[in-house]
SERO-4910 file (N, C-alpha, C, O; in steps of 0.05 Angstrom, whole numbers):
BEGIN
 pado doro    nc1    nc2    nc3   cac1   cac2   cac3    cc1    cc2    cc3    oc1    oc2    oc3
  Met    A  -3405  -3117  -1949  -3393  -3142  -1960  -3394  -3141  -1991  -3414  -3133  -2002
  Phe    A  -3373  -3150  -2003  -3371  -3149  -2032  -3362  -3177  -2042  -3356  -3195  -2026
  Thr    A  -3362  -3180  -2069  -3353  -3206  -2080  -3328  -3202  -2098  -3317  -3222  -2107
  Gly    A  -3319  -3178  -2102  -3296  -3173  -2119  -3301  -3174  -2148  -3283  -3177  -2164
  Ile    A  -3327  -3173  -2156  -3334  -3171  -2184  -3340  -3142  -2191  -3361  -3132  -2184
  Val    A  -3321  -3129  -2204  -3323  -3100  -2209  -3347  -3095  -2228  -3350  -3108  -2249
  Glu    A  -3363  -3075  -2221  -3386  -3068  -2237  -3380  -3046  -2258  -3393  -3046  -2280
  Glu    A  -3362  -3029  -2252  -3355  -3008  -2272  -3328  -2995  -2263  -3320  -2996  -2240
  Ile    A  -3315  -2982  -2282  -3292  -2965  -2277  -3302  -2937  -2273  -3313  -2925  -2292
  Gly    A  -3298  -2926  -2250  -3306  -2899  -2244  -3283  -2880  -2245  -3261  -2887  -2254
  Glu    A  -3287  -2855  -2237  -3266  -2835  -2238  -3269  -2816  -2214  -3291  -2807  -2208
  Val    A  -3247  -2811  -2201  -3246  -2790  -2180  -3248  -2763  -2193  -3230  -2756  -2209
  Val    A  -3268  -2747  -2186  -3272  -2721  -2199  -3266  -2698  -2181  -3264  -2675  -2190
  Ala    A  -3264  -2703  -2155  -3257  -2681  -2136  -3246  -2693  -2111  -3254  -2715  -2102
  Val    A  -3227  -2679  -2098  -3215  -2687  -2073  -3213  -2662  -2056  -3201  -2642  -2064
  Glu    A  -3224  -2663  -2031  -3223  -2640  -2013  -3213  -2649  -1986  -3220  -2671  -1977
  Pro    A  -3196  -2633  -1973  -3188  -2639  -1946  -3212  -2641  -1927  -3231  -2625  -1930
  Ser    A  -3211  -2660  -1908  -3232  -2662  -1889  -3219  -2672  -1863  -3216  -2696  -1859
  Gly    A  -3213  -2653  -1845  -3199  -2660  -1820  -3172  -2671  -1827  -3157  -2659  -1842
  Asp    A  -3165  -2695  -1816  -3139  -2708  -1824  -3143  -2728  -1846  -3124  -2743  -1853
  Gly    A  -3166  -2728  -1859  -3171  -2745  -1882  -3179  -2728  -1906  -3172  -2705  -1908
  Val    A  -3194  -2740  -1924  -3204  -2726  -1948  -3232  -2734  -1954  -3241  -2755  -1945
  Arg    A  -3247  -2718  -1968  -3273  -2725  -1979  -3269  -2726  -2010  -3260  -2708  -2022
  Val    A  -3277  -2749  -2021  -3274  -2753  -2050  -3301  -2754  -2063  -3321  -2763  -2052
  Arg    A  -3302  -2744  -2087  -3326  -2746  -2104  -3318  -2765  -2127  -3298  -2760  -2141
  Val    A  -3334  -2785  -2131  -3328  -2806  -2151  -3352  -2807  -2171  -3375  -2809  -2163
  Arg    A  -3345  -2807  -2197  -3365  -2811  -2217  -3369  -2840  -2222  -3349  -2855  -2228
  Gly    A  -3393  -2850  -2220  -3399  -2878  -2225  -3429  -2882  -2229  -3443  -2888  -2210
  Pro    A  -3439  -2877  -2253  -3468  -2878  -2258  -3482  -2904  -2249  -3503  -2903  -2237
  Arg    A  -3470  -2926  -2254  -3482  -2952  -2247  -3482  -2955  -2216  -3502  -2964  -2205
  Ser    A  -3460  -2947  -2204  -3458  -2951  -2175  -3478  -2935  -2159  -3486  -2943  -2138
  Val    A  -3485  -2911  -2169  -3504  -2894  -2154  -3533  -2897  -2164  -3550  -2883  -2154
  Ser    A  -3538  -2915  -2183  -3564  -2918  -2194  -3586  -2924  -2173  -3609  -2916  -2176
  Asp    A  -3578  -2939  -2152  -3596  -2946  -2131  -3584  -2941  -2104  -3593  -2952  -2084
  Ala    A  -3564  -2924  -2103  -3549  -2919  -2078  -3564  -2898  -2061  -3576  -2880  -2071
  Gly    A  -3563  -2902  -2035  -3574  -2882  -2016  -3553  -2874  -1996  -3531  -2885  -1994
  His    A  -3560  -2854  -1980  -3542  -2844  -1959  -3535  -2867  -1940  -3553  -2881  -1930
  Gly    A  -3509  -2871  -1935  -3501  -2892  -1917  -3494  -2918  -1930  -3485  -2937  -1917
  Asp    A  -3500  -2921  -1955  -3494  -2946  -1969  -3464  -2949  -1973  -3449  -2929  -1972
  Ser    A  -3455  -2974  -1977  -3427  -2980  -1981  -3420  -2984  -2010  -3435  -2998  -2024
  Ile    A  -3398  -2973  -2019  -3388  -2977  -2046  -3358  -2982  -2044  -3344  -2968  -2031
  Ser    A  -3349  -3003  -2057  -3320  -3009  -2058  -3307  -2992  -2079  -3315  -2993  -2102
  Val    A  -3286  -2977  -2071  -3271  -2960  -2089  -3243  -2972  -2091  -3227  -2967  -2073
  Ser    A  -3237  -2986  -2112  -3212  -3000  -2116  -3205  -3017  -2091  -3182  -3018  -2082
  Gly    A  -3226  -3030  -2081  -3222  -3048  -2058  -3227  -3037  -2031  -3227  -3051  -2011
  Val    A  -3230  -3010  -2029  -3234  -2997  -2003  -3264  -2992  -1999  -3276  -2978  -2015
  Cys    A  -3275  -3002  -1978  -3303  -2998  -1971  -3307  -2970  -1962  -3297  -2962  -1941
  Leu    A  -3323  -2954  -1977  -3329  -2926  -1969  -3359  -2923  -1966  -3375  -2938  -1978
  Thr    A  -3367  -2904  -1950  -3395  -2899  -1944  -3405  -2874  -1959  -3392  -2853  -1957
  Val    A  -3427  -2877  -1973  -3439  -2855  -1988  -3449  -2834  -1968  -3466  -2840  -1951
  Val    A  -3440  -2809  -1971  -3451  -2787  -1954  -3468  -2768  -1970  -3483  -2753  -1959
  Asp    A  -3464  -2768  -1996  -3481  -2751  -2014  -3479  -2764  -2042  -3460  -2778  -2048
  Arg    A  -3499  -2758  -2059  -3499  -2769  -2086  -3514  -2751  -2105  -3531  -2735  -2097
  Gly    A  -3507  -2753  -2130  -3521  -2739  -2151  -3530  -2759  -2172  -3531  -2783  -2167
  Glu    A  -3535  -2750  -2196  -3545  -2767  -2217  -3524  -2788  -2225  -3531  -2811  -2231
  Asp    A  -3499  -2781  -2226  -3478  -2800  -2234  -3454  -2799  -2216  -3432  -2808  -2225
  Trp    A  -3456  -2789  -2191  -3433  -2787  -2174  -3441  -2791  -2145  -3465  -2790  -2138
  Phe    A  -3421  -2796  -2128  -3425  -2798  -2099  -3401  -2787  -2085  -3379  -2786  -2097
  Thr    A  -3404  -2778  -2060  -3382  -2769  -2044  -3379  -2788  -2020  -3398  -2799  -2011
  Ala    A  -3354  -2790  -2011  -3348  -2807  -1988  -3324  -2796  -1973  -3307  -2783  -1985
  Asp    A  -3324  -2800  -1947  -3301  -2791  -1930  -3281  -2814  -1927  -3288  -2837  -1923
  Val    A  -3256  -2806  -1930  -3234  -2826  -1926  -3217  -2817  -1903  -3204  -2796  -1904
  Met    A  -3218  -2833  -1881  -3203  -2825  -1857  -3173  -2830  -1860  -3165  -2844  -1878
  Gln    A  -3158  -2820  -1841  -3129  -2821  -1842  -3119  -2850  -1843  -3101  -2856  -1858
  Gln    A  -3130  -2867  -1826  -3121  -2895  -1826  -3124  -2908  -1853  -3107  -2923  -1862
  Thr    A  -3146  -2902  -1867  -3151  -2914  -1893  -3130  -2903  -1913  -3121  -2918  -1931
  Leu    A  -3124  -2877  -1911  -3104  -2866  -1929  -3077  -2879  -1924  -3062  -2884  -1943
  Val    A  -3070  -2885  -1899  -3044  -2897  -1893  -3043  -2926  -1904  -3022  -2935  -1913
  Met    A  -3066  -2940  -1903  -3066  -2968  -1910  -3070  -2974  -1939  -3066  -2997  -1948
  Ser    A  -3079  -2955  -1955  -3087  -2960  -1982  -3075  -2941  -2002  -3061  -2922  -1995
  Thr    A  -3080  -2946  -2028  -3070  -2929  -2049  -3086  -2903  -2052  -3081  -2887  -2070
  Leu    A  -3107  -2899  -2035  -3121  -2874  -2036  -3104  -2851  -2024  -3112  -2828  -2027
  Ala    A  -3082  -2857  -2012  -3064  -2837  -2003  -3054  -2822  -2028  -3044  -2834  -2047
  Gly    A  -3057  -2795  -2028  -3048  -2779  -2051  -3067  -2781  -2074  -3060  -2773  -2096
  Val    A  -3092  -2791  -2070  -3111  -2793  -2092  -3117  -2765  -2103  -3118  -2746  -2089
  Ala    A  -3119  -2764  -2130  -3123  -2738  -2143  -3145  -2741  -2164  -3153  -2763  -2172
  Glu    A  -3155  -2718  -2173  -3175  -2717  -2194  -3165  -2732  -2219  -3142  -2729  -2226
  Gly    A  -3183  -2747  -2231  -3176  -2760  -2256  -3167  -2789  -2252  -3164  -2803  -2272
  Arg    A  -3164  -2798  -2227  -3155  -2826  -2223  -3179  -2845  -2229  -3200  -2842  -2218
  Pro    A  -3174  -2865  -2246  -3195  -2886  -2250  -3195  -2905  -2227  -3174  -2911  -2216
  Val    A  -3219  -2914  -2219  -3221  -2932  -2197  -3242  -2954  -2203  -3261  -2950  -2218
  Asn    A  -3237  -2977  -2191  -3257  -2999  -2194  -3279  -2995  -2174  -3275  -2989  -2151
  Leu    A  -3304  -2998  -2183  -3327  -2994  -2166  -3345  -3019  -2165  -3349  -3032  -2185
  Glu    A  -3354  -3025  -2141  -3373  -3047  -2137  -3392  -3040  -2114  -3382  -3032  -2092
  Arg    A  -3418  -3042  -2118  -3437  -3038  -2097  -3436  -3063  -2078  -3429  -3085  -2086
  Ala    A  -3444  -3058  -2053  -3446  -3081  -2034  -3465  -3102  -2045  -3485  -3095  -2057
  Thr    A  -3458  -3127  -2041  -3474  -3148  -2053  -3500  -3152  -2037  -3500  -3149  -2012
  Ala    A  -3521  -3159  -2051  -3547  -3164  -2037  -3546  -3192  -2025  -3533  -3210  -2036
  Ala    A  -3560  -3196  -2003  -3560  -3222  -1990  -3570  -3244  -2008  -3562  -3268  -2004
  His    A  -3587  -3238  -2027  -3598  -3258  -2045  -3583  -3260  -2071  -3590  -3275  -2089
  Gly    A  -3560  -3245  -2073  -3545  -3245  -2098  -3526  -3269  -2100  -3521  -3283  -2081
  Arg    A  -3514  -3272  -2124  -3495  -3293  -2128  -3467  -3285  -2118  -3459  -3261  -2121
  Leu    A  -3453  -3303  -2107  -3426  -3298  -2098  -3407  -3305  -2121  -3395  -3327  -2121
  Gly    A  -3404  -3287  -2140  -3389  -3293  -2164  -3359  -3294  -2160  -3345  -3308  -2175
  Gly    A  -3349  -3280  -2140  -3321  -3280  -2134  -3315  -3295  -2108  -3319  -3319  -2107
  His    A  -3307  -3280  -2087  -3304  -3291  -2060  -3312  -3270  -2040  -3318  -3247  -2048
  Ile    A  -3313  -3277  -2015  -3321  -3258  -1994  -3300  -3236  -1991  -3277  -3242  -1983
  Val    A  -3307  -3212  -1998  -3288  -3189  -1997  -3301  -3168  -1978  -3324  -3160  -1982
  Gln    A  -3286  -3160  -1958  -3297  -3141  -1938  -3293  -3112  -1946  -3308  -3094  -1937
  Gly    A  -3273  -3106  -1963  -3267  -3078  -1968  -3249  -3066  -1947  -3246  -3042  -1945
  His    A  -3236  -3084  -1931  -3218  -3075  -1910  -3189  -3083  -1919  -3181  -3106  -1916
  Ile    A  -3175  -3063  -1929  -3149  -3068  -1941  -3129  -3077  -1920  -3126  -3065  -1899
  Asp    A  -3113  -3098  -1927  -3092  -3107  -1909  -3066  -3091  -1913  -3050  -3089  -1895
  Gly    A  -3063  -3079  -1936  -3039  -3064  -1942  -3036  -3061  -1973  -3054  -3068  -1988
  Thr    A  -3014  -3050  -1981  -3008  -3046  -2009  -2981  -3058  -2015  -2964  -3062  -1997
  Asp    A  -2976  -3063  -2040  -2949  -3070  -2049  -2946  -3065  -2079  -2965  -3056  -2092
  Glu    A  -2922  -3071  -2089  -2914  -3062  -2115  -2917  -3084  -2136  -2913  -3108  -2131
  Leu    A  -2925  -3076  -2160  -2927  -3094  -2183  -2898  -3098  -2193  -2885  -3079  -2202
  Leu    A  -2889  -3123  -2192  -2861  -3129  -2198  -2857  -3136  -2227  -2835  -3130  -2239
  Glu    A  -2877  -3149  -2240  -2873  -3159  -2267  -2899  -3161  -2281  -2919  -3169  -2269
  Val    A  -2900  -3155  -2307  -2923  -3160  -2324  -2914  -3177  -2348  -2897  -3169  -2363
  Arg    A  -2927  -3201  -2350  -2920  -3219  -2372  -2944  -3223  -2390  -2964  -3235  -2381
  Pro    A  -2942  -3214  -2414  -2965  -3217  -2432  -2967  -3246  -2443  -2946  -3259  -2448
  Gly    A  -2991  -3256  -2447  -2996  -3282  -2459  -3011  -3278  -2485  -3015  -3255  -2494
  Ala    A  -3020  -3300  -2497  -3034  -3298  -2522  -3060  -3282  -2519  -3066  -3265  -2535
  Glu    A  -3075  -3288  -2498  -3100  -3274  -2493  -3103  -3266  -2464  -3125  -3257  -2456
  Trp    A  -3082  -3268  -2448  -3084  -3261  -2420  -3059  -3247  -2412  -3041  -3243  -2429
  Arg    A  -3057  -3240  -2387  -3033  -3226  -2376  -3028  -3236  -2348  -3047  -3239  -2332
  Val    A  -3003  -3241  -2342  -2996  -3250  -2315  -2983  -3227  -2300  -2964  -3214  -2310
  Leu    A  -2993  -3222  -2276  -2981  -3201  -2259  -2967  -3214  -2235  -2979  -3231  -2222
  Arg    A  -2942  -3206  -2230  -2928  -3215  -2206  -2928  -3191  -2187  -2919  -3169  -2195
  Ile    A  -2938  -3195  -2163  -2941  -3173  -2144  -2927  -3180  -2118  -2929  -3202  -2108
  Ala    A  -2912  -3161  -2107  -2898  -3165  -2082  -2918  -3167  -2059  -2940  -3156  -2061
  Leu    A  -2910  -3181  -2038  -2927  -3185  -2015  -2912  -3175  -1990  -2889  -3181  -1986
  Pro    A  -2926  -3159  -1973  -2914  -3153  -1947  -2908  -3179  -1932  -2925  -3197  -1933
  Arg    A  -2886  -3181  -1918  -2878  -3206  -1905  -2900  -3217  -1887  -2904  -3241  -1885
  Glu    A  -2914  -3199  -1873  -2934  -3208  -1854  -2959  -3220  -1868  -2974  -3235  -1855
  Leu    A  -2963  -3214  -1893  -2986  -3225  -1908  -2979  -3251  -1923  -2997  -3265  -1931
  Ala    A  -2953  -3256  -1926  -2945  -3280  -1942  -2958  -3306  -1933  -2965  -3322  -1950
  Pro    A  -2960  -3311  -1907  -2971  -3337  -1898  -3001  -3340  -1905  -3012  -3362  -1904
  Leu    A  -3014  -3318  -1912  -3043  -3318  -1917  -3050  -3322  -1946  -3073  -3325  -1953
  Val    A  -3030  -3324  -1963  -3035  -3326  -1992  -3025  -3354  -2001  -3001  -3360  -1998
  Val    A  -3043  -3369  -2014  -3036  -3396  -2022  -3042  -3400  -2052  -3060  -3387  -2063
  Asp    A  -3028  -3418  -2064  -3033  -3425  -2092  -3062  -3435  -2096  -3071  -3452  -2081
  Lys    A  -3075  -3424  -2116  -3103  -3430  -2122  -3123  -3418  -2101  -3147  -3424  -2103
  Gly    A  -3113  -3402  -2083  -3130  -3389  -2064  -3141  -3362  -2075  -3134  -3355  -2098
  Ser    A  -3157  -3348  -2060  -3168  -3323  -2069  -3154  -3299  -2057  -3145  -3300  -2034
  Ile    A  -3153  -3277  -2072  -3142  -3252  -2062  -3156  -3230  -2078  -3163  -3233  -2101
  Ala    A  -3160  -3207  -2065  -3171  -3183  -2078  -3148  -3163  -2083  -3134  -3155  -2065
  Val    A  -3145  -3156  -2109  -3125  -3136  -2117  -3140  -3112  -2128  -3154  -3114  -2149
  Asp    A  -3138  -3089  -2115  -3153  -3065  -2123  -3183  -3071  -2124  -3197  -3061  -2142
  Gly    A  -3192  -3089  -2106  -3220  -3096  -2105  -3229  -3117  -2125  -3253  -3123  -2126
  Val    A  -3211  -3128  -2140  -3218  -3149  -2160  -3212  -3177  -2148  -3190  -3182  -2139
  Ser    A  -3233  -3194  -2148  -3229  -3221  -2138  -3213  -3237  -2158  -3221  -3239  -2182
  Leu    A  -3190  -3248  -2149  -3173  -3263  -2167  -3164  -3289  -2154  -3164  -3291  -2130
  Thr    A  -3156  -3308  -2171  -3145  -3333  -2161  -3115  -3332  -2164  -3104  -3326  -2185
  Val    A  -3101  -3339  -2142  -3072  -3339  -2142  -3062  -3362  -2160  -3070  -3385  -2156
  Ser    A  -3046  -3356  -2180  -3036  -3376  -2199  -3008  -3386  -2192  -3000  -3406  -2203
  Ala    A  -2994  -3371  -2175  -2967  -3379  -2166  -2960  -3363  -2142  -2970  -3341  -2139
  Val    A  -2943  -3374  -2125  -2935  -3360  -2100  -2906  -3367  -2094  -2897  -3389  -2099
  Ser    A  -2892  -3348  -2082  -2864  -3353  -2075  -2862  -3373  -2052  -2880  -3377  -2037
  Ala    A  -2838  -3386  -2051  -2833  -3405  -2029  -2829  -3390  -2003  -2820  -3367  -2004
  Pro    A  -2834  -3403  -1981  -2829  -3390  -1955  -2800  -3380  -1953  -2781  -3395  -1959
  Gly    A  -2796  -3356  -1943  -2770  -3345  -1940  -2759  -3330  -1964  -2736  -3320  -1963
  Ala    A  -2774  -3330  -1986  -2765  -3316  -2010  -2762  -3286  -2004  -2775  -3275  -1986
  Ser    A  -2745  -3272  -2019  -2742  -3244  -2016  -2740  -3231  -2044  -2721  -3234  -2058
  Pro    A  -2761  -3215  -2052  -2785  -3210  -2036  -2805  -3232  -2038  -2804  -3249  -2056
  Asp    A  -2824  -3233  -2019  -2847  -3250  -2022  -2864  -3240  -2045  -2866  -3215  -2049
  Trp    A  -2877  -3258  -2060  -2893  -3249  -2083  -2915  -3270  -2089  -2914  -3292  -2079
  Phe    A  -2934  -3261  -2105  -2954  -3280  -2115  -2960  -3271  -2144  -2955  -3248  -2152
  Glu    A  -2972  -3289  -2159  -2980  -3282  -2187  -3010  -3287  -2191  -3022  -3305  -2178
  Val    A  -3022  -3271  -2208  -3049  -3275  -2217  -3050  -3274  -2247  -3034  -3259  -2259
  Ser    A  -3067  -3289  -2259  -3070  -3290  -2288  -3096  -3276  -2296  -3118  -3285  -2287
  Leu    A  -3095  -3256  -2312  -3118  -3240  -2319  -3129  -3247  -2347  -3114  -3246  -2367
  Ile    A  -3155  -3253  -2348  -3168  -3259  -2374  -3175  -3233  -2388  -3175  -3212  -2374
  Pro    A  -3181  -3233  -2413  -3188  -3208  -2428  -3210  -3192  -2414  -3209  -3167  -2414
  Glu    A  -3231  -3205  -2403  -3252  -3191  -2390  -3242  -3175  -2367  -3250  -3152  -2363
  Thr    A  -3225  -3186  -2350  -3214  -3172  -2327  -3196  -3149  -2336  -3197  -3127  -2324
  Leu    A  -3181  -3153  -2358  -3164  -3131  -2368  -3180  -3107  -2378  -3171  -3084  -2375
  Ser    A  -3203  -3112  -2390  -3219  -3091  -2401  -3239  -3079  -2382  -3246  -3055  -2384
  Ala    A  -3248  -3095  -2362  -3270  -3086  -2344  -3259  -3074  -2318  -3275  -3065  -2302
  Thr    A  -3233  -3075  -2313  -3222  -3064  -2288  -3197  -3048  -2295  -3187  -3047  -2317
  Thr    A  -3187  -3034  -2275  -3163  -3017  -2278  -3138  -3034  -2280  -3117  -3023  -2286
  Leu    A  -3139  -3060  -2274  -3115  -3076  -2275  -3103  -3078  -2303  -3080  -3084  -2306
  Gly    A  -3120  -3074  -2323  -3109  -3075  -2351  -3089  -3053  -2357  -3074  -3055  -2376
  Asp    A  -3089  -3032  -2341  -3071  -3009  -2345  -3048  -3008  -2325  -3032  -2989  -2326
  Arg    A  -3047  -3028  -2308  -3025  -3027  -2288  -2998  -3033  -2301  -2996  -3050  -2319
  Ala    A  -2977  -3020  -2290  -2950  -3023  -2300  -2931  -3029  -2277  -2938  -3024  -2254
  Val    A  -2908  -3040  -2284  -2888  -3047  -2264  -2882  -3022  -2247  -2877  -3000  -2258
  Gly    A  -2881  -3025  -2221  -2876  -3003  -2203  -2901  -2991  -2190  -2900  -2978  -2170
  Asp    A  -2925  -2996  -2202  -2950  -2987  -2191  -2955  -3001  -2165  -2948  -3025  -2161
  Arg    A  -2968  -2988  -2146  -2977  -3000  -2121  -3006  -3007  -2123  -3022  -2992  -2135
  Val    A  -3014  -3029  -2111  -3041  -3038  -2112  -3051  -3045  -2083  -3035  -3052  -2066
  Asn    A  -3077  -3043  -2080  -3089  -3051  -2054  -3092  -3081  -2052  -3099  -3094  -2072
  Leu    A  -3086  -3092  -2029  -3087  -3121  -2025  -3106  -3127  -2002  -3104  -3115  -1980
  Glu    A  -3124  -3147  -2006  -3140  -3158  -1984  -3139  -3188  -1986  -3147  -3200  -2006
  Thr    A  -3128  -3200  -1965  -3126  -3229  -1965  -3152  -3242  -1957  -3171  -3228  -1949
  Asp    A  -3154  -3268  -1960  -3179  -3283  -1954  -3186  -3281  -1925  -3169  -3288  -1908
  Ile    A  -3210  -3272  -1918  -3218  -3270  -1890  -3217  -3296  -1876  -3211  -3297  -1852
  Leu    A  -3222  -3319  -1890  -3220  -3345  -1876  -3192  -3351  -1867  -3187  -3361  -1845
  Ala    A  -3172  -3343  -1884  -3144  -3348  -1876  -3137  -3330  -1852  -3122  -3339  -1834
  Arg    A  -3147  -3306  -1851  -3141  -3288  -1828  -3153  -3299  -1802  -3140  -3297  -1781
  His    A  -3177  -3310  -1804  -3189  -3322  -1780  -3173  -3346  -1770  -3169  -3349  -1746
  Val    A  -3164  -3363  -1788  -3149  -3386  -1780  -3123  -3377  -1767  -3115  -3388  -1747
  Gln    A  -3109  -3357  -1779  -3084  -3348  -1768  -3088  -3337  -1739  -3072  -3342  -1722
  Arg    A  -3110  -3323  -1735  -3116  -3312  -1708  -3122  -3334  -1689  -3112  -3334  -1666
  Leu    A  -3137  -3354  -1697  -3143  -3377  -1679  -3118  -3392  -1672  -3114  -3400  -1649
  Met    A  -3100  -3396  -1692  -3075  -3411  -1686  -3057  -3396  -1667  -3042  -3408  -1652
  Ala    A  -3059  -3369  -1667  -3042  -3353  -1649  -3049  -3359  -1620  -3033  -3355  -1602
  Phe    A  -3074  -3368  -1615  -3082  -3374  -1587  -3080  -3403  -1581  -3083  -3411  -1557
  Ala    A  -3074  -3420  -1601  -3072  -3448  -1596  -3046  -3455  -1581  -3025  -3444  -1587
  Ala    A  -3048  -3473  -1562  -3024  -3482  -1547  -3029  -3510  -1538  -3051  -3518  -1533
  Pro    A  -3007  -3526  -1536  -3011  -3554  -1526  -3023  -3554  -1498  -3015  -3538  -1481
  Ala    A  -3042  -3572  -1493  -3054  -3574  -1467  -3034  -3583  -1446  -3018  -3601  -1451
  Ala    A  -3034  -3570  -1423  -3015  -3577  -1401  -3024  -3604  -1390  -3048  -3609  -1387
  Pro    A  -3005  -3621  -1383  -3012  -3647  -1371  -3026  -3644  -1344  -3020  -3625  -1329
  Asp    A  -3044  -3661  -1338  -3058  -3661  -1312  -3039  -3669  -1290  -3031  -3693  -1289
  Ser    A  -3032  -3651  -1273  -3011  -3657  -1252  -3020  -3679  -1233  -3004  -3695  -1224
  Ala    A  -3046  -3679  -1227  -3056  -3699  -1208  -3054  -3727  -1221  -3047  -3746  -1208
  Ala    A  -3062  -3729  -1246  -3061  -3755  -1260  -3032  -3765  -1263  -3027  -3788  -1260
  Ser    A  -3014  -3746  -1269  -2986  -3755  -1273  -2974  -3763  -1246  -2955  -3779  -1246
  Ala    A  -2984  -3753  -1224  -2972  -3760  -1198  -2984  -3786  -1187  -2971  -3798  -1169
  Ala    A  -3007  -3796  -1197  -3019  -3820  -1186  -3003  -3844  -1193  -2993  -3846  -1216
  Pro    A  -3000  -3864  -1175  -2984  -3888  -1180  -2999  -3905  -1201  -3023  -3906  -1201
  Thr    A  -2984  -3919  -1217  -2996  -3937  -1237  -3002  -3963  -1224  -2992  -3969  -1202
  Glu    A  -3020  -3979  -1237  -3028  -4005  -1226  -3004  -4023  -1222  -2987  -4026  -1240
  Gly    A  -3001  -4035  -1199  -2979  -4053  -1193  -2955  -4039  -1183  -2934  -4051  -1178
  Gly    A  -2957  -4012  -1179  -2934  -3998  -1169  -2930  -4003  -1139  -2948  -4014  -1126
  Ser    A  -2906  -3997  -1129  -2900  -4001  -1101  -2915  -3982  -1083  -2921  -3959  -1092
  Ala    A  -2921  -3990  -1059  -2936  -3973  -1040  -2916  -3954  -1026  -2924  -3938  -1009
***
């Protein structure tokens, strides 16, 4: 479990085939400072498991499904990545609850600079659009952000906007993102649970016995 507060920008330093997936080596001195075998580290929003580590690096296996669902598909040496260690149970929840389970990816549509901030407009896969609300939370490349605007239902394409403060621009890879780049998206887990519950909701069927019983004063 993560909070979407990036601890450092790391770098992919090696990529090797591993079955139908890949094994990546990532440099991240802070992230491995107290990491052990089997620990979880978020790599640009993707929860990966440490299988080996050195003084300033760790390796992790990325299975085929993760490659299909995230921007780790085609990952190569030299790519900068956002890194965050799993949050401690006694730690502060500085962002929001982030699982590191990517819902999908989509394209950065627009970058609008402000006086001291930057607004990103990002396309949304149609199936994720109902889960994103104005002033709600979303993780983009593992960064916990607040939605500052969202498209109306039925828009084409669906989109949302986030406003990045200087700290986010300098402390994460989002400061270097350009129009056309693809980013990892994870919607709010609470919204996903509600959507699933609603899928099973249905109006209660009327009680047939009660509806057949004569009302008071009815004819015999």
